[in-house]
C-alpha positions, 0 to 999 in steps of 0.5 A: 327253763331256769325259770320254770324249775324255780317255779316248780321248787316253789311250788313243792314248798307249798306242798311241805307247808301243808304237810307241817300243819298236818302233822301239827293238827296230828300232834294237836290230836294225840296230845288231846286224846291222852287229855281226855283219858287222864281226864276219864281215868280220873272220873272212873276213879273218883266215881268208884271211890264214891261207890265203895263210900256209898256201899259202905254206907249201906252196910252199916246201916243194914246191921240196925237194931230197931225196938219192937213194941214197948219199954216196960219198967218193973218198979219197986218202993216207987224206983225202976229196978229192971227195963224190959224191951224187945229188939228185932232187926229190920227186913234188910238188916243184917245180924247183930251179936248179942253174946253175954260178957266174957272176959269183960268184952261184949260185942254189944253195949247198952249205956244209961244217961239221965240228968245227973247220971252217965253209965257207959255200960249197964248189966244187961241179959237176954229172953229169946222170944222168937229163935230160928236157932241157938246162938245169941246173935240176933238174925232176920225172924228174931225177936229178943227181949232185953232186960236192963238191971238198973239196981246194980248198975250203978247209982242209978235212982228213976223215980216218978217224973224222971227221965233217962236214956238208954242206948243199945250200941252194937259193935257195927252199926247205927246206935238204937237211941231210946229215951223215956220219961217215968209217969207221976202214977206208978205200978209195978210194971209200967208201960213206956210206950 
């Protein structure tokens, strides 16, 4: 009788070993699920940051100013005095402010460089060719002609065979670079395709 009782106790101890194994297995599953949650959360956070970076890049490129047509220079005594070019907004672009100088502050800056000269900000004005409102903000479906006054912008001397570059720098968005070379034979107005 005693032997039978001891055998039953031993048999019941085997069940306790199975229970302990089940508890350990459940603990592993819980730890694995917490680890998976942490990994997924980190992945979602990093993908959200990547999405924000892409959206910021798209917003930056959407306010691009693009050159519409040719660049024309006005020549007097063999030297460039004014540069004319037209700008517009691409189809998916956003508006760009072309307000004139006010207390030495302008939302748009045009700079000039050549082999000998660097002028961070030259004098310029706009002529509204096609507008949908009366403000100085270049919107979609509008066309502004920009006139850069070279004669009154500093010690600039552009003649035949000289190369120069202009950079149109809006407050937000990429820079519009314009590089041209004056041909050898010039007239009063020269088209620099």
